[in-house]
C-alpha positions in Angstrom: 0.0 0.0 0.0 1.5 3.4 -1.0 0.5 6.8 0.2 -1.5 7.3 3.4 -4.8 6.0 4.9 -6.9 8.9 5.9 -9.7 8.3 8.4 -12.7 10.7 8.5 -15.9 10.6 10.4 -17.7 12.2 13.3 -16.0 12.8 16.6 -16.3 9.7 18.8 -16.6 7.2 15.9 -13.2 5.6 16.8 -10.8 7.2 14.3 -8.0 7.5 16.9 -8.3 4.1 18.4 -8.8 2.2 15.1 -6.2 4.4 13.4 -3.5 3.4 16.0 -4.3 -0.3 15.5 -4.3 0.0 11.7 -1.0 1.9 11.7 0.6 -0.9 13.8 -0.8 -3.5 11.4 0.4 -1.8 8.3 3.8 -0.7 9.8 2.8 3.0 9.2 3.2 6.0 11.4 0.0 7.1 13.2 -1.0 10.8 13.3 -4.1 12.3 14.8 -4.6 15.8 13.4 -6.0 17.2 16.7 -3.0 15.8 18.6 -0.7 17.1 15.9 -2.1 20.6 16.2 -2.0 20.5 20.0 1.7 19.4 19.9 2.6 22.1 17.3 1.0 24.9 19.2 1.5 23.6 22.7 -2.2 24.1 23.5 -5.3 22.0 23.8 -8.1 22.0 21.2 -10.6 23.2 23.8 -8.2 26.1 24.7 -7.8 27.0 21.1 -11.5 27.1 20.5 -12.1 29.1 23.7 -9.4 31.7 23.1 -9.0 31.9 19.3 -12.3 30.5 18.0 -13.2 27.8 15.5 -12.0 29.8 12.4 -8.5 30.0 13.9 -8.5 26.3 14.6 -9.7 25.4 11.1 -6.9 27.4 9.6 -4.4 25.4 11.7 -6.1 22.2 10.6 -5.6 23.2 7.0 -1.9 23.9 7.5 -1.5 20.5 9.3 -3.3 18.7 6.5 -1.0 20.2 3.9 2.1 19.2 5.8 0.9 15.7 6.5 0.0 15.2 2.8 3.7 15.7 1.9 4.6 12.5 3.8 3.6 8.9 3.1 3.3 5.7 5.1 0.9 7.3 7.6 -2.5 6.5 9.0 -4.1 9.9 9.6 -7.1 10.3 11.9 -8.7 13.6 10.9 -10.7 15.8 13.3 -14.4 15.5 12.6 -14.7 18.9 11.0 -11.6 18.7 8.8 -13.4 17.3 5.7 -15.9 20.2 5.8 -13.2 22.4 4.3 -12.1 21.4 0.8 -8.7 23.0 1.2 -8.0 20.8 4.2 -9.2 17.4 3.0 -8.2 17.8 -0.7 -4.4 17.5 -0.2 -4.9 14.4 2.0 -7.1 12.8 -0.6 -4.5 13.4 -3.3 -1.9 11.4 -1.3 -4.1 8.9 0.4 -7.1 6.6 0.5 -9.9 8.2 2.4 -12.0 5.9 4.6 -15.2 7.2 6.3 -15.8 5.4 9.6 -19.6 5.5 9.9 -21.2 5.0 13.2 -24.8 5.8 14.2 -24.7 9.4 15.6 -27.1 8.7 18.5 -24.9 5.8 19.6 -21.8 8.0 19.5 -23.5 10.8 21.6 -24.9 8.3 24.1 -21.6 6.3 24.6 -18.7 8.8 24.1 -17.7 11.4 26.7 -18.1 14.9 25.1 -16.1 16.5 27.9 -13.1 17.7 26.0 -14.9 18.2 22.7 -15.8 21.8 22.1 -18.4 21.0 19.4 -20.0 18.2 21.5 -21.2 20.7 24.2 -24.4 21.9 22.7 -26.4 18.8 23.5 -27.7 15.7 21.7 -30.1 17.4 19.2 -27.3 19.8 18.0 -24.9 16.8 17.7 -27.4 14.8 15.6 -28.0 17.9 13.4 -24.2 18.4 12.9 -23.9 14.8 11.9 -26.7 15.2 9.4 -24.9 18.2 7.8 -21.5 16.4 7.8 -22.5 12.9 6.5 -23.0 14.0 2.9 -19.6 15.7 3.0 -17.9 12.6 4.4 -19.5 10.5 1.7 -18.4 12.9 -1.0 -14.7 12.6 0.0 -14.6 8.9 1.0 -13.0 6.3 -1.2 -14.5 3.7 1.1 -17.2 3.6 3.8 -16.7 1.3 6.7 -19.4 0.8 9.3 -17.8 0.7 12.8 -17.7 -2.8 14.1 -18.4 -4.1 17.6 -14.7 -3.8 18.5 -11.9 -1.5 17.2 -10.1 -4.7 16.0 -13.1 -5.7 14.0 -13.3 -2.2 12.4 -9.6 -2.4 11.6 -10.0 -5.7 9.9 -12.9 -4.3 7.8 -10.6 -1.4 6.7 -7.8 -3.8 5.7 -10.3 -5.7 3.6 -11.5 -2.7 1.7 -7.9 -1.5 1.2 -6.9 -4.8 -0.3 -9.7 -4.7 -2.9 
């Protein structure tokens, strides 16, 4: 497999957990765009949102995507909103295979802590509405759609199967 594997999907769908397993399996480097930005700026995502706003964060996300797209042999877990900006997702799609990890949004909201997630703070209805707006975007950019399995290992195996096709 050449290039990168780029995981997209809603916050809490398992991109980071599954991405780490997948990278290990493929012998790739694992990069989570949110962690990458936090490390680069020395600040947490909630702090960036609170002090600088979402627009500032999205700009940093675009810069991170461009840098990451220049390397290969990576599994890249994208923040949930990254694909909503064409200038952020396009460079990653050029150098990688984009996999949309699809998980039922009500299940995500009911089972994942929204504590450190700035866009998870507005309640369940707002979360479901955000998912409804984002799903068509995820589908547009995805080379493959993988429904999240019962375990991260199961989901990783499903991704490996679609990558081998």
